[in-house]
DSSP file (Angstrom, degrees, kcal/mol; ACC not computed):
  #  RESIDUE AA STRUCTURE BP1 BP2  ACC     N-H-->O    O-->H-N    N-H-->O    O-->H-N    TCO  KAPPA ALPHA  PHI   PSI    X-CA   Y-CA   Z-CA
    1    1 A M              0   0    0      0, 0.0     2,-0.3     0, 0.0     0, 0.0   0.000 360.0 360.0 360.0 116.8  -12.8    8.3   32.8
    2    2 A A        -     0   0    0      1,-0.0     2,-0.4     2,-0.0     0, 0.0  -0.586 360.0-138.5 -81.1 137.3  -13.9    5.1   31.0
    3    3 A F        -     0   0    0     -2,-0.3     2,-0.6     2,-0.0    -1,-0.0  -0.826   8.7-144.4 -97.9 134.0  -12.2    4.0   27.8
    4    4 A V        -     0   0    0     -2,-0.4     2,-0.5     1,-0.0    -2,-0.0  -0.859  17.8-128.6 -99.0 123.5  -14.2    2.6   24.9
    5    5 A K        -     0   0    0     -2,-0.6     2,-0.5     1,-0.1    -2,-0.0  -0.605  19.7-132.5 -76.0 125.4  -12.5   -0.2   23.0
    6    6 A Y        -     0   0    0     -2,-0.5     2,-0.5     2,-0.0    -1,-0.1  -0.647  21.5-165.3 -82.0 125.7  -12.5    0.4   19.3
    7    7 A T        -     0   0    0     -2,-0.5    -2,-0.0     0, 0.0    -1,-0.0  -0.939  17.3-129.0-112.4 137.3  -13.6   -2.5   17.2
    8    8 A R        -     0   0    0     -2,-0.5    -2,-0.0     1,-0.1     0, 0.0  -0.619  27.9-116.5 -83.7 129.8  -13.0   -2.7   13.6
    9    9 A P        -     0   0    0      0, 0.0     5,-0.1     0, 0.0    -1,-0.1  -0.268  45.1 -80.6 -65.1 153.0  -16.1   -3.5   11.4
   10   10 A N    >>  -     0   0    0      1,-0.2     3,-1.0     2,-0.1     4,-0.7  -0.288  36.1-134.1 -50.5 133.3  -16.1   -6.9    9.4
   11   11 A P  H >> S+     0   0    0      0, 0.0     4,-1.9     0, 0.0     3,-0.6   0.837 103.7  67.6 -66.6 -29.3  -14.0   -6.4    6.2
   12   12 A M  H 3> S+     0   0    0      1,-0.2     4,-2.0     2,-0.2     5,-0.2   0.804  92.4  61.8 -62.0 -21.9  -16.8   -8.1    4.2
   13   13 A L  H <> S+     0   0    0     -3,-1.0     4,-2.4     2,-0.2    -1,-0.2   0.912 103.8  47.5 -60.5 -48.0  -19.0   -5.0    5.0
   14   14 A W  H <X S+     0   0    0     -4,-0.7     4,-2.6    -3,-0.6    -2,-0.2   0.880 110.9  51.8 -64.9 -37.6  -16.6   -2.8    3.1
   15   15 A Y  H  X S+     0   0    0     -4,-1.9     4,-1.8     2,-0.2    84,-1.0   0.903 112.5  46.2 -67.1 -36.2  -16.6   -5.2    0.1
   16   16 A E  H  X S+     0   0    0     -4,-2.0     4,-2.2     2,-0.2     5,-0.2   0.936 113.8  46.0 -68.3 -47.6  -20.4   -5.2    0.0
   17   17 A M  H  X S+     0   0    0     -4,-2.4     4,-2.1     1,-0.2     5,-0.3   0.914 111.3  53.9 -67.1 -36.3  -20.7   -1.5    0.3
   18   18 A N  H  X S+     0   0    0     -4,-2.6     4,-2.3    -5,-0.2    -1,-0.2   0.911 109.2  49.4 -58.8 -40.5  -18.0   -1.0   -2.4
   19   19 A Y  H  X S+     0   0    0     -4,-1.8     4,-1.7    78,-0.2    -2,-0.2   0.909 113.1  44.5 -61.9 -44.2  -19.8   -3.3   -4.8
   20   20 A H  H  X S+     0   0    0     -4,-2.2     4,-0.9     2,-0.2    -1,-0.2   0.792 114.0  48.8 -76.6 -28.7  -23.1   -1.5   -4.4
   21   21 A T  H  X S+     0   0    0     -4,-2.1     4,-1.9    -5,-0.2    -1,-0.2   0.846 109.8  53.7 -77.7 -40.6  -21.6    2.0   -4.6
   22   22 A L  H  X S+     0   0    0     -4,-2.3     4,-2.6    -5,-0.3    -2,-0.2   0.894 107.2  50.9 -61.8 -39.7  -19.6    1.0   -7.7
   23   23 A L  H  < S+     0   0    0     -4,-1.7    -1,-0.2     2,-0.2    -2,-0.2   0.775 106.7  53.7 -71.4 -24.7  -22.8   -0.2   -9.4
   24   24 A Q  H  < S+     0   0    0     -4,-0.9    -1,-0.2     1,-0.1    -2,-0.2   0.906 112.7  45.3 -70.3 -39.0  -24.6    3.1   -8.6
   25   25 A L  H  < S+     0   0    0     -4,-1.9   122,-0.6     1,-0.3    -2,-0.2   0.954 130.5  20.1 -68.4 -47.9  -21.7    4.9  -10.2
   26   26 A V  S >< S+     0   0    0     -4,-2.6     3,-1.6     1,-0.2     4,-0.3  -0.815  71.4 177.7-120.8  87.5  -21.5    2.7  -13.4
   27   27 A P  T >> S+     0   0    0      0, 0.0     3,-1.1     0, 0.0     4,-0.5   0.877  74.9  59.2 -64.9 -38.1  -24.8    0.9  -13.6
   28   28 A D  H 3> S+     0   0    0      1,-0.3     4,-1.6     2,-0.2     5,-0.1   0.369  76.1  94.8 -79.3  15.3  -23.9   -0.9  -16.8
   29   29 A L  H <> S+     0   0    0     -3,-1.6     4,-1.0     2,-0.2    -1,-0.3   0.903  86.3  47.7 -61.7 -43.6  -21.0   -2.6  -15.3
   30   30 A R  H <> S+     0   0    0     -3,-1.1     4,-1.9    -4,-0.3     3,-0.3   0.878 108.6  55.4 -67.8 -36.8  -23.1   -5.7  -14.5
   31   31 A E  H  X S+     0   0    0     -4,-0.5     4,-1.7     1,-0.2    -1,-0.2   0.884 104.1  53.8 -64.3 -34.9  -24.6   -5.7  -18.0
   32   32 A E  H  < S+     0   0    0     -4,-1.6    -1,-0.2     1,-0.2    -2,-0.2   0.806 106.8  54.2 -70.3 -26.5  -21.1   -5.8  -19.5
   33   33 A Q  H  < S+     0   0    0     -4,-1.0    -1,-0.2    -3,-0.3    -2,-0.2   0.909 107.6  48.8 -69.6 -45.9  -20.5   -8.8  -17.3
   34   34 A A  H  < S+     0   0    0     -4,-1.9    -2,-0.2    -5,-0.1    -1,-0.2   0.801 100.1  73.9 -69.8 -30.6  -23.4  -10.6  -18.6
   35   35 A C  S  < S-     0   0    0     -4,-1.7     2,-0.9    -5,-0.1     0, 0.0  -0.401  91.2-111.5 -79.9 158.8  -22.8  -10.0  -22.3
   36   36 A S        -     0   0    0     -2,-0.1     2,-0.3     2,-0.0    -3,-0.1  -0.811  43.0-169.7 -90.7 110.7  -20.0  -12.0  -24.1
   37   37 A L        -     0   0    0     -2,-0.9     2,-0.6    -5,-0.2     5,-0.1  -0.737  28.2-113.2-100.3 144.4  -17.4   -9.2  -24.8
   38   38 A D    >   -     0   0    0     -2,-0.3     3,-2.1     1,-0.1     4,-0.4  -0.640  23.3-139.7 -75.1 125.4  -14.5   -9.7  -27.1
   39   39 A L  G >  S+     0   0    0     -2,-0.6     3,-0.7     1,-0.3     4,-0.3   0.706  98.3  67.4 -63.3 -17.1  -11.4   -9.4  -24.8
   40   40 A R  G 3  S+     0   0    0      1,-0.2     3,-0.5     2,-0.1    -1,-0.3   0.783 101.8  49.6 -72.0 -24.2   -9.4   -7.5  -27.4
   41   41 A T  G X  S+     0   0    0     -3,-2.1     3,-2.1     1,-0.2     4,-0.4   0.491  80.1  99.3 -94.0   1.6  -12.0   -4.5  -26.9
   42   42 A K  G X  S+     0   0    0     -3,-0.7     3,-1.5    -4,-0.4    18,-0.3   0.831  75.4  62.0 -58.9 -31.9  -11.7   -4.6  -23.0
   43   43 A D  G 3  S+     0   0    0     -3,-0.5    -1,-0.3    -4,-0.3    -2,-0.1   0.714  95.6  60.6 -66.5 -13.7   -9.3   -1.6  -23.1
   44   44 A K  G <  S+     0   0    0     -3,-2.1     2,-1.8     1,-0.1    -1,-0.2   0.581  80.4  93.9 -91.4 -10.0  -11.9    0.5  -24.7
   45   45 A L    <   +     0   0    0     -3,-1.5    15,-2.3    -4,-0.4     2,-0.4  -0.582  55.2 141.6 -82.1  78.9  -14.2    0.1  -21.7
   46   46 A V  E     -A   59   0A   0     -2,-1.8   104,-2.8   104,-0.5     2,-0.4  -0.981  33.6-164.5-127.9 138.3  -13.3    3.1  -19.7
   47   47 A Y  E     +AB  58 149A   0     11,-2.9    11,-3.1    -2,-0.4     2,-0.3  -0.978  21.1 169.2-113.7 127.5  -15.4    5.5  -17.7
   48   48 A E  E     -AB  57 148A   0    100,-1.5   100,-0.9    -2,-0.4     2,-0.4  -0.964  28.2-154.8-145.1 162.3  -14.1    8.8  -16.7
   49   49 A Y  E     -A   56   0A   0      7,-2.5     7,-1.9    -2,-0.3     2,-0.6  -0.998  15.9-150.3-132.0 124.5  -15.0   12.1  -15.2
   50   50 A D  E     -A   55   0A   0     -2,-0.4     5,-0.2     5,-0.2    -2,-0.0  -0.890  18.9-178.8-105.0 124.7  -13.0   15.2  -15.9
   51   51 A M        -     0   0    0      3,-2.8    -2,-0.0    -2,-0.6     0, 0.0  -0.693  43.4-101.2-109.9 170.9  -12.9   17.8  -13.1
   52   52 A P  S    S+     0   0    0      0, 0.0     3,-0.1     0, 0.0    -1,-0.0   0.840 120.9  21.4 -65.4 -31.2  -11.2   21.2  -13.1
   53   53 A G  S    S+     0   0    0      1,-0.1    24,-2.6    23,-0.1    25,-0.4   0.598 129.4  19.5-113.5  -6.7   -8.2   19.9  -11.0
   54   54 A A  E     - C   0  76A   0     22,-0.3    -3,-2.8    23,-0.1     2,-0.4  -0.944  58.5-131.4-153.2 168.7   -8.3   16.0  -11.6
   55   55 A C  E     -AC  50  75A   0     20,-1.7    20,-2.8    -2,-0.3     2,-0.4  -0.988  16.9-156.9-136.3 122.0   -9.5   13.2  -13.8
   56   56 A L  E     -AC  49  74A   0     -7,-1.9    -7,-2.5    -2,-0.4     2,-0.4  -0.821  19.2-177.8 -98.7 128.9  -11.2   10.2  -12.2
   57   57 A R  E     -AC  48  73A   0     16,-2.8    16,-2.6    -2,-0.4     2,-0.5  -0.989  20.1-169.2-137.9 139.9  -11.1    7.1  -14.3
   58   58 A I  E     -AC  47  72A   0    -11,-3.1   -11,-2.9    -2,-0.4     2,-0.4  -0.990  18.3-175.7-126.5 120.7  -12.5    3.5  -14.0
   59   59 A R  E     -AC  46  71A   0     12,-2.9    12,-2.3    -2,-0.5     2,-0.6  -0.954  24.6-129.7-124.2 138.5  -11.1    1.1  -16.5
   60   60 A L  E     + C   0  70A   0    -15,-2.3   -15,-0.3    -2,-0.4    10,-0.2  -0.721  29.0 170.5 -88.6 115.4  -12.0   -2.6  -17.1
   61   61 A L  E     +     0   0A   0      8,-2.7     2,-0.3    -2,-0.6     9,-0.2   0.811  62.4  12.4 -94.8 -36.9   -8.9   -4.6  -17.2
   62   62 A E  E     - C   0  69A   0      7,-1.5     7,-2.0   -20,-0.1     2,-0.4  -0.998  56.9-159.1-146.3 143.7  -10.1   -8.3  -17.3
   63   63 A I  E     + C   0  68A   0     -2,-0.3     2,-0.2     5,-0.2     5,-0.2  -0.995  20.1 162.2-127.1 124.6  -13.5  -10.0  -17.8
   64   64 A N        -     0   0    0      3,-3.0    -2,-0.0    -2,-0.4     5,-0.0  -0.722  52.9 -82.1-124.5-174.4  -14.3  -13.4  -16.6
   65   65 A R  S    S+     0   0    0     -2,-0.2     3,-0.1     1,-0.2    -2,-0.0   0.909 120.8   3.3 -51.7 -49.1  -17.5  -15.4  -16.0
   66   66 A Y  S    S+     0   0    0      1,-0.0    28,-2.3    28,-0.0    29,-0.8   0.439 125.1  57.9-121.1  -4.0  -18.3  -14.1  -12.7
   67   67 A T  E     - D   0  93A   0     26,-0.2    -3,-3.0    27,-0.1     2,-0.3  -0.924  52.4-160.3-132.5 155.8  -15.7  -11.5  -12.0
   68   68 A Q  E     -CD  63  92A   0     24,-2.3    24,-3.3    -2,-0.3     2,-0.5  -0.968  14.1-142.0-131.0 148.1  -14.2   -8.4  -13.3
   69   69 A H  E     -CD  62  91A   0     -7,-2.0    -8,-2.7    -2,-0.3    -7,-1.5  -0.972  28.0-175.2-114.1 121.0  -10.8   -6.7  -12.7
   70   70 A L  E     -CD  60  90A   0     20,-3.1    20,-2.1    -2,-0.5     2,-0.4  -0.736  20.3-152.7-111.4 157.1  -11.0   -2.9  -12.5
   71   71 A Q  E     -CD  59  89A   0    -12,-2.3   -12,-2.9    -2,-0.3     2,-0.5  -0.996  11.7-170.8-125.1 128.9   -8.5   -0.1  -12.2
   72   72 A I  E     +CD  58  88A   0     16,-3.1    16,-3.0    -2,-0.4     2,-0.3  -0.970  14.7 172.4-116.9 131.2   -9.7    3.1  -10.6
   73   73 A S  E     -CD  57  87A   0    -16,-2.6   -16,-2.8    -2,-0.5     2,-0.5  -0.975  26.4-152.9-139.9 156.6   -7.3    6.0  -10.7
   74   74 A N  E     -CD  56  86A   0     12,-2.4    12,-1.5    -2,-0.3     2,-0.5  -0.984  14.6-165.7-129.0 119.4   -7.3    9.6   -9.9
   75   75 A H  E     -C   55   0A   0    -20,-2.8   -20,-1.7    -2,-0.5     2,-0.3  -0.917   9.9-147.3-113.8 116.7   -4.9   11.8  -12.0
   76   76 A F  E     -C   54   0A   0     -2,-0.5   -22,-0.3     7,-0.4     7,-0.1  -0.628   9.2-143.8 -81.6 138.1   -4.2   15.4  -10.7
   77   77 A K  S    S+     0   0    0    -24,-2.6   -23,-0.1    -2,-0.3     3,-0.1   0.466  76.6  86.2 -79.9  -1.4   -3.5   18.1  -13.3
   78   78 A T  S    S-     0   0    0    -25,-0.4     2,-0.2     1,-0.2    -2,-0.0   0.012 103.5 -39.1 -79.6-167.4   -1.0   19.7  -11.0
   79   79 A D     >  -     0   0    0      1,-0.1     4,-2.2     2,-0.1     3,-0.2  -0.404  54.1-142.5 -62.3 123.8    2.6   18.9  -10.7
   80   80 A K  T  4 S+     0   0    0      1,-0.2    -1,-0.1     2,-0.2     5,-0.1   0.761  98.3  54.0 -63.1 -25.4    2.9   15.1  -11.0
   81   81 A K  T  4 S+     0   0    0      1,-0.1    -1,-0.2     2,-0.1    -2,-0.1   0.846 109.5  47.9 -78.8 -32.0    5.7   14.9   -8.4
   82   82 A L  T  4 S+     0   0    0      1,-0.3    -2,-0.2    -3,-0.2    -1,-0.1   0.881 128.9  18.7 -76.3 -38.3    3.8   16.8   -5.9
   83   83 A M  S  < S-     0   0    0     -4,-2.2    -7,-0.4    -7,-0.1    -1,-0.3  -0.741  79.4-163.7-129.6  91.4    0.6   14.8   -6.2
   84   84 A P        -     0   0    0      0, 0.0     2,-0.1     0, 0.0    -3,-0.1  -0.314  35.2 -89.0 -72.4 155.2    1.2   11.5   -7.8
   85   85 A A        -     0   0    0     -9,-0.1     2,-0.5    -5,-0.1   -10,-0.2  -0.380  33.4-134.6 -72.6 144.0   -1.8    9.7   -9.2
   86   86 A L  E     -D   74   0A   0    -12,-1.5   -12,-2.4    -2,-0.1     2,-0.4  -0.788  27.2-178.3 -94.4 127.3   -3.7    7.3   -6.8
   87   87 A C  E     -D   73   0A   0     -2,-0.5    18,-1.0   -14,-0.2     2,-0.4  -0.996   7.9-175.5-132.9 133.1   -4.5    3.9   -8.5
   88   88 A L  E     -DE  72 104A   0    -16,-3.0   -16,-3.1    -2,-0.4     2,-0.6  -0.997  16.3-145.4-124.5 132.9   -6.4    1.0   -7.0
   89   89 A N  E     -DE  71 103A   0     14,-2.7    13,-2.9    -2,-0.4    14,-1.3  -0.893  22.6-163.5 -93.8 125.1   -7.0   -2.4   -8.6
   90   90 A I  E     -DE  70 101A   0    -20,-2.1   -20,-3.1    -2,-0.6     2,-0.6  -0.905  16.9-150.3-114.3 132.3  -10.3   -3.9   -7.7
   91   91 A R  E     -DE  69 100A   0      9,-2.5     9,-2.4    -2,-0.4     2,-0.5  -0.925  17.3-161.9 -95.4 120.3  -11.7   -7.4   -8.0
   92   92 A V  E     -DE  68  99A   0    -24,-3.3   -24,-2.3    -2,-0.6     2,-0.7  -0.916   4.6-166.5-108.8 117.0  -15.4   -7.3   -8.6
   93   93 A Y  E  >> -DE  67  98A   0      5,-3.0     5,-2.2    -2,-0.5     4,-0.8  -0.897   5.3-177.1-110.4 110.5  -17.3  -10.6   -7.9
   94   94 A H  T  45S+     0   0    0    -28,-2.3    -1,-0.2    -2,-0.7   -27,-0.1   0.729  79.9  56.1 -74.4 -24.1  -20.7  -10.4   -9.3
   95   95 A D  T  45S+     0   0    0    -29,-0.8    -1,-0.2     1,-0.2   -28,-0.1   0.803 119.8  31.7 -81.7 -24.0  -22.0  -13.7   -8.1
   96   96 A A  T  45S-     0   0    0    -30,-0.2    -2,-0.2     2,-0.1    -1,-0.2   0.482 105.2-127.5-101.4  -5.8  -21.1  -12.8   -4.4
   97   97 A T  T  <5 +     0   0    0     -4,-0.8     2,-0.3     1,-0.2    -3,-0.2   0.922  64.1 131.0  53.5  54.1  -21.9   -9.0   -4.9
   98   98 A L  E   < -E   93   0A   0     -5,-2.2    -5,-3.0   -79,-0.1     2,-0.3  -0.906  41.1-166.2-130.3 156.2  -18.5   -8.0   -3.5
   99   99 A A  E     -E   92   0A   0    -84,-1.0     2,-0.4    -2,-0.3    -7,-0.2  -0.942  16.0-178.3-141.1 117.6  -15.6   -5.6   -4.6
  100  100 A E  E     -E   91   0A   0     -9,-2.4    -9,-2.5    -2,-0.3     2,-0.5  -0.939  32.3-114.1-123.6 142.9  -12.3   -5.8   -3.0
  101  101 A V  E     +E   90   0A   0     -2,-0.4   -11,-0.3   -11,-0.2    30,-0.1  -0.671  30.5 178.5 -72.3 120.6   -9.0   -3.8   -3.4
  102  102 A V  E     +     0   0A   0    -13,-2.9     8,-2.6    -2,-0.5     2,-0.3   0.843  66.8   0.2 -88.5 -46.3   -6.5   -6.3   -4.7
  103  103 A S  E     -E   89   0A   0    -14,-1.3   -14,-2.7     6,-0.2    -1,-0.3  -0.978  62.0-155.6-148.1 159.9   -3.6   -3.8   -5.0
  104  104 A C  E >   -EF  88 107A   0      3,-1.5     3,-1.5    -2,-0.3   -16,-0.2  -0.767  46.3 -65.1-128.2 164.2   -2.9   -0.2   -4.3
  105  105 A S  T 3  S+     0   0    0    -18,-1.0     3,-0.1     1,-0.3    -1,-0.0  -0.400 124.0   4.1 -55.7 122.9   -0.4    2.4   -5.6
  106  106 A G  T 3  S+     0   0    0     -2,-0.1     2,-0.5     1,-0.1    -1,-0.3   0.163 115.8  88.0  89.2 -20.1    3.1    1.2   -4.5
  107  107 A V  B <   -F  104   0A   0     -3,-1.5    -3,-1.5     1,-0.2     3,-0.2  -0.972  60.6-159.7-117.7 119.1    1.9   -2.1   -2.9
  108  108 A G  S    S+     0   0    0     -2,-0.5     2,-0.5     1,-0.2    -1,-0.2   0.978  75.0   3.7 -63.3 -61.4    1.7   -5.1   -5.2
  109  109 A K  S    S-     0   0    0     -6,-0.1     2,-0.6     2,-0.0    -1,-0.2  -0.989  74.6-136.3-132.2 131.9   -0.7   -7.5   -3.5
  110  110 A L        -     0   0    0     -8,-2.6    -3,-0.0    -2,-0.5    -7,-0.0  -0.751  16.9-151.3 -91.0 123.8   -2.4   -6.5   -0.3
  111  111 A L        -     0   0    0     -2,-0.6    16,-0.7     1,-0.1    15,-0.1  -0.645  23.2-118.5 -91.7 154.6   -2.5   -9.1    2.5
  112  112 A P  S    S+     0   0    0      0, 0.0     2,-0.4     0, 0.0    16,-0.3   0.830  95.1  13.5 -61.8 -30.6   -5.2   -9.3    5.1
  113  113 A D        -     0   0    0     12,-0.1     2,-0.3    14,-0.1    12,-0.2  -0.994  64.5-161.9-145.4 147.8   -2.7   -8.8    8.1
  114  114 A Y        -     0   0    0     10,-1.5     2,-0.3    -2,-0.4     4,-0.1  -0.936  23.7-122.7-123.4 148.6    0.9   -7.6    8.4
  115  115 A T        -     0   0    0     -2,-0.3     7,-0.1     2,-0.1    -2,-0.0  -0.706  45.8 -98.6 -85.2 151.9    3.1   -8.1   11.2
  116  116 A Y  S    S+     0   0    0     -2,-0.3     2,-0.1     1,-0.1     7,-0.1  -0.969 100.6  30.4-124.3 132.8    4.4   -4.7   12.4
  117  117 A P  S    S+     0   0    0      0, 0.0     2,-0.2     0, 0.0    -1,-0.1   0.482  85.5 166.1 -81.2 148.2    7.0   -3.4   11.9
  118  118 A N    >   -     0   0    0      4,-0.2     3,-0.9    -2,-0.1    -2,-0.1  -0.720  50.0 -91.7-122.7 178.9    7.6   -4.8    8.4
  119  119 A E  T 3  S+     0   0    0      1,-0.2    -1,-0.1    -2,-0.2    -3,-0.0   0.897 124.9  36.0 -62.3 -43.7    9.8   -4.0    5.4
  120  120 A K  T 3  S-     0   0    0      2,-0.0    -1,-0.2    -3,-0.0     0, 0.0   0.412 106.9-121.7 -88.2   3.6    7.5   -1.6    3.7
  121  121 A M    <   +     0   0    0     -3,-0.9     2,-0.1     1,-0.2    -2,-0.1   0.792  51.3 168.0  61.1  31.5    6.2   -0.1    6.9
  122  122 A L        -     0   0    0     -7,-0.1    -4,-0.2     1,-0.1    -1,-0.2  -0.428  38.5-105.6 -75.7 150.7    2.6   -1.1    6.0
  123  123 A Q    >   -     0   0    0      1,-0.1     3,-1.5    -2,-0.1     4,-0.2  -0.368  29.0-109.5 -73.3 156.8   -0.1   -0.8    8.8
  124  124 A K  T 3  S+     0   0    0      1,-0.3   -10,-1.5     2,-0.1     3,-0.2   0.841 119.2  36.5 -48.9 -41.8   -1.4   -4.0   10.4
  125  125 A D  T 3> S+     0   0    0      1,-0.2     4,-2.2   -12,-0.2     3,-0.4  -0.277  75.3 141.5-113.0  41.5   -4.8   -3.6    8.7
  126  126 A E  H <> S+     0   0    0     -3,-1.5     4,-2.7     1,-0.2     5,-0.2   0.907  72.1  49.1 -54.5 -47.0   -3.6   -2.2    5.4
  127  127 A K  H  > S+     0   0    0    -16,-0.7     4,-1.8     1,-0.2    -1,-0.2   0.856 110.7  50.8 -66.3 -34.8   -6.1   -4.0    3.2
  128  128 A R  H  > S+     0   0    0     -3,-0.4     4,-2.0   -16,-0.3    -1,-0.2   0.906 111.6  48.4 -62.9 -43.5   -9.0   -2.9    5.5
  129  129 A Q  H  X S+     0   0    0     -4,-2.2     4,-2.6     1,-0.2    -2,-0.2   0.950 111.0  51.5 -64.9 -49.5   -7.8    0.7    5.2
  130  130 A A  H  X S+     0   0    0     -4,-2.7     4,-2.1     1,-0.2    -1,-0.2   0.859 110.2  46.9 -59.7 -38.1   -7.6    0.4    1.5
  131  131 A N  H  X S+     0   0    0     -4,-1.8     4,-2.0     1,-0.2    -1,-0.2   0.844 112.0  50.8 -70.4 -33.9  -11.1   -1.0    1.1
  132  132 A R  H  X S+     0   0    0     -4,-2.0     4,-2.1     2,-0.2    -2,-0.2   0.873 109.4  52.6 -73.6 -34.8  -12.5    1.8    3.4
  133  133 A L  H  X S+     0   0    0     -4,-2.6     4,-2.9     2,-0.2    -2,-0.2   0.907 108.8  49.8 -57.2 -43.8  -10.6    4.3    1.2
  134  134 A L  H  X S+     0   0    0     -4,-2.1     4,-3.1    -5,-0.2     5,-0.2   0.912 110.3  50.1 -60.6 -43.9  -12.2    2.9   -1.9
  135  135 A Y  H  X S+     0   0    0     -4,-2.0     4,-2.3     2,-0.2    -1,-0.2   0.906 113.5  44.4 -66.0 -41.8  -15.7    3.1   -0.2
  136  136 A E  H  X S+     0   0    0     -4,-2.1     4,-1.9     2,-0.2     5,-0.2   0.913 114.0  51.0 -70.0 -37.2  -15.2    6.8    0.8
  137  137 A W  H  X S+     0   0    0     -4,-2.9     4,-2.2    -5,-0.2    -2,-0.2   0.960 113.7  43.1 -61.2 -51.3  -13.7    7.6   -2.7
  138  138 A L  H  X S+     0   0    0     -4,-3.1     4,-2.9     1,-0.2    -1,-0.2   0.845 112.1  54.6 -66.5 -31.7  -16.6    6.1   -4.5
  139  139 A S  H  X S+     0   0    0     -4,-2.3     4,-1.6    -5,-0.2    -1,-0.2   0.886 111.2  43.9 -64.2 -36.7  -19.2    7.6   -2.1
  140  140 A S  H  X S+     0   0    0     -4,-1.9     4,-1.1     2,-0.2     5,-0.2   0.905 113.2  52.6 -79.4 -40.3  -17.8   11.2   -2.7
  141  141 A A  H >X S+     0   0    0     -4,-2.2     4,-2.6     1,-0.2     3,-0.5   0.917 107.7  52.8 -62.7 -42.5  -17.7   10.4   -6.5
  142  142 A R  H 3< S+     0   0    0     -4,-2.9    -1,-0.2     1,-0.2    -2,-0.2   0.872 108.0  50.8 -50.9 -43.1  -21.4    9.3   -6.3
  143  143 A A  H 3< S+     0   0    0     -4,-1.6    -1,-0.2     1,-0.2    -2,-0.2   0.668 119.6  32.9 -69.4 -21.8  -22.4   12.5   -4.6
  144  144 A Y  H << S+     0   0    0     -4,-1.1     2,-0.3    -3,-0.5    -2,-0.2   0.752 117.0   4.3-116.9 -26.5  -20.8   14.8   -7.1
  145  145 A Y     <  -     0   0    0     -4,-2.6     2,-0.4    -5,-0.2    -1,-0.3  -0.972  51.4-123.6-155.3 171.9  -20.8   13.3  -10.7
  146  146 A R        -     0   0    0     -2,-0.3     2,-0.2    -3,-0.1  -120,-0.1  -0.956  28.3-125.8-118.2 133.0  -21.8   10.7  -13.1
  147  147 A F        -     0   0    0   -122,-0.6   -98,-0.1    -2,-0.4   -90,-0.0  -0.493  20.5-165.1 -85.6 152.3  -19.4    8.6  -15.2
  148  148 A E  E     -B   48   0A   0   -100,-0.9  -100,-1.5    -2,-0.2     2,-0.2  -0.947  29.5-103.2-125.6 143.0  -19.9    8.5  -19.0
  149  149 A P  E     -B   47   0A   0      0, 0.0     2,-0.4     0, 0.0  -102,-0.2  -0.538  31.9-128.1 -69.9 138.0  -18.2    5.9  -21.3
  150  150 A V              0   0    0   -104,-2.8  -104,-0.5    -2,-0.2     0, 0.0  -0.763 360.0 360.0 -90.2 132.4  -15.3    7.2  -23.2
  151  151 A V              0   0    0     -2,-0.4    -1,-0.1  -106,-0.1  -106,-0.0   0.428 360.0 360.0 -99.3 360.0  -15.6    6.4  -26.9
């Protein structure tokens, strides 16, 4: 029996796919980047979808010339202790057409590689897994619903 060595795809592939999938969900995200927005109103830039069991929300945290900082969260309507909210902070680079996960629930800043074992028991490729989770999450969201701005 021959064993096939598993090779991990380039992380930039996940960043590119995350960017394009995010723009399909919220197409005016790029338009908001182009216009000069008052930073005091950035908290009002929220896109959400309410489902029977959960609420998926994309919130704009920071606007810069070529980048945006987003927070994507999924809040379950069941017991909060049983299913805590999943929250990802994303940095979107419009000039390079990339979107990467900067931090995840419980982990402040994701590093590209970790030595194993480590203090928080994070996997060796934790950042790659978080970006893949974001892609799968956005892909399933794109397949089932469309976001609307919250007024």
